[in-house]
C-alpha positions as CSV (number, residue, x, y, z in Angstrom):
1,M,-8.6,44.8,16.8
2,R,-8.3,47.0,13.7
3,R,-9.9,45.2,10.7
4,A,-6.4,45.5,8.7
5,T,-4.7,43.3,11.4
6,F,-7.6,40.4,11.6
7,Y,-7.6,40.2,7.7
8,A,-3.8,39.8,7.9
9,F,-4.2,37.2,10.8
10,A,-6.7,35.3,9.1
11,T,-4.5,35.3,6.0
12,L,-1.6,33.9,7.9
13,C,-3.9,31.2,9.5
14,G,-5.0,30.3,6.2
15,A,-1.8,30.1,4.6
16,C,-0.3,27.8,7.6
17,C,-3.3,25.3,7.1
18,L,-2.7,25.4,3.6
19,V,1.0,24.3,4.0
20,L,0.2,22.0,6.6
21,V,-2.5,20.1,4.2
22,L,-0.1,20.2,1.5
23,G,3.0,18.9,3.6
24,A,0.7,16.1,4.9
25,W,-0.3,15.2,1.3
26,E,3.2,15.1,0.4
27,I,4.2,13.0,3.0
28,S,1.4,10.6,2.4
29,T,2.0,10.1,-1.6
30,A,5.6,9.6,-1.1
31,R,5.0,6.8,1.2
32,I,2.6,5.3,-1.5
33,C,5.0,5.8,-4.2
34,A,7.9,4.6,-1.9
35,L,6.4,1.1,-1.6
36,P,8.3,-1.6,-3.2
37,K,7.0,-2.9,-6.4
38,S,6.9,-6.5,-4.9
39,S,3.9,-5.2,-2.8
40,R,1.8,-4.4,-6.0
41,V,3.0,-7.8,-7.1
42,D,1.6,-9.4,-4.4
43,G,-1.7,-7.4,-5.0
44,D,-1.7,-8.4,-8.4
45,F,-1.5,-12.4,-7.2
46,C,-4.5,-12.0,-5.0
47,S,-6.6,-10.4,-7.7
48,I,-5.5,-13.1,-10.4
49,A,-6.2,-15.6,-7.6
50,S,-9.5,-14.9,-7.1
51,A,-10.3,-14.6,-10.8
52,I,-8.9,-17.9,-11.1
53,R,-11.2,-19.2,-8.6
54,M,-14.4,-17.3,-10.2
55,Y,-13.2,-18.8,-13.4
56,S,-13.2,-22.4,-11.9
57,V,-16.4,-22.0,-10.2
58,N,-17.9,-21.2,-13.7
59,N,-16.0,-23.9,-15.7
60,G,-15.6,-26.7,-13.1
61,R,-11.8,-26.4,-13.5
62,P,-9.0,-23.6,-13.6
63,P,-7.5,-22.6,-17.1
64,S,-4.9,-24.8,-18.5
65,T,-1.5,-23.7,-18.8
66,N,-1.9,-23.4,-22.6
67,Q,-4.9,-21.1,-22.2
68,G,-2.8,-19.3,-19.9
69,L,-4.1,-16.3,-17.7
70,E,-5.7,-14.8,-20.9
71,A,-8.6,-16.9,-20.4
72,L,-9.8,-15.1,-17.7
73,A,-10.4,-12.0,-20.1
74,T,-11.3,-13.5,-23.5
75,E,-12.6,-17.0,-24.4
76,P,-10.3,-19.6,-25.1
77,V,-9.8,-20.9,-28.6
78,I,-7.6,-23.9,-27.3
79,G,-9.0,-26.9,-25.1
80,P,-10.5,-27.8,-22.8
81,K,-12.9,-25.2,-23.7
82,P,-15.5,-24.1,-21.1
83,K,-18.9,-24.9,-22.1
84,R,-20.1,-21.8,-20.2
85,W,-17.4,-19.2,-20.4
86,R,-17.9,-16.1,-18.4
87,R,-15.5,-13.1,-18.7
88,V,-13.9,-12.8,-14.8
89,M,-11.1,-10.1,-15.5
90,D,-11.3,-7.1,-17.9
91,R,-7.9,-7.4,-18.5
92,V,-4.9,-9.4,-17.4
93,P,-2.5,-7.1,-15.4
94,V,1.2,-7.2,-16.2
95,D,4.0,-6.8,-13.4
96,P,5.3,-3.3,-12.4
97,W,8.2,-3.8,-14.7
98,E,5.8,-4.4,-17.7
99,T,6.3,-7.8,-18.2
100,P,3.4,-10.6,-18.5
101,Y,2.5,-12.7,-15.6
102,R,3.3,-16.4,-16.6
103,Y,0.7,-18.9,-15.4
104,T,1.3,-22.7,-15.2
105,Q,-1.1,-25.6,-13.9
106,L,1.1,-27.9,-11.9
107,L,0.4,-31.5,-11.0
108,P,-2.0,-32.0,-8.2
109,K,-0.3,-33.0,-4.7
110,T,-4.0,-33.6,-3.2
111,K,-7.1,-33.8,-4.8
112,E,-6.7,-30.3,-5.2
113,W,-6.1,-28.1,-8.3
114,R,-2.4,-26.5,-8.3
115,Y,-1.1,-23.8,-10.1
116,E,1.8,-21.4,-10.0
117,I,1.6,-17.6,-10.9
118,R,4.9,-16.2,-11.7
119,S,6.7,-12.5,-12.0
120,A,10.0,-12.2,-13.7
121,G,10.7,-9.6,-11.6
122,E,13.3,-6.3,-12.2
123,D,15.5,-7.9,-14.7
124,R,12.4,-9.2,-16.7
125,V,13.8,-12.5,-17.3
126,F,12.0,-15.6,-16.0
127,G,14.0,-18.3,-14.3
128,S,16.3,-16.0,-12.4
129,G,17.1,-15.4,-8.8
130,D,14.6,-12.2,-8.8
131,D,11.4,-14.1,-9.7
132,I,8.2,-13.6,-7.5
133,V,6.2,-16.9,-7.3
134,D,2.7,-17.5,-5.7
135,E,1.9,-21.1,-6.0
136,S,-1.7,-21.8,-4.9
137,E,-4.2,-25.1,-4.4
138,W,-8.1,-24.7,-5.0
139,G,-10.8,-26.6,-5.3
140,S,-12.4,-29.9,-3.9
141,E,-11.3,-32.6,-6.6
142,V,-9.3,-32.8,-9.6
143,I,-10.9,-33.9,-12.8
144,P,-8.4,-36.4,-14.4
145,P,-7.1,-35.3,-17.7
146,T,-9.2,-37.7,-19.5
147,E,-12.3,-36.6,-17.9
148,A,-11.5,-33.2,-18.1
149,L,-11.7,-33.6,-22.1
150,S,-14.9,-35.3,-21.8
151,E,-18.7,-34.2,-20.7
152,P,-18.4,-32.4,-17.2
153,R,-19.6,-34.9,-14.3
154,P,-23.0,-33.8,-12.7
155,A,-22.5,-31.9,-9.4
156,Y,-23.8,-34.2,-5.9
């Protein structure tokens, strides 16, 4: 085979490989971008729930409704103030529609802490039909409100 023919063939093979790689990359990124925004909300719910659990381990209770999710990233200024607060998130995420998540501590049904994390959804209005909600329970024992404000109980 002549040298010029070999180089032409090698160049053609290299160009085909490049087209295949770029095509595969385009397809994979198109799939990632095409994922519904609600799947990102699910991921945010998981990371927020993990941070709330870490906060609860450090402080003996999850943040109150008034403290909100901001207590995970900045030390709360309203009570009940934790005695040994530690940052568990660098920043609190916002939903894909740029609306802050809403956190509410719920009344317990059992002896576990209950809370709700809510995204306003695409219309960015809380309480409408497209809200995305995650309700969770965690912990072994709820501290009654009167005890929550007093000294923490010793661990057994």
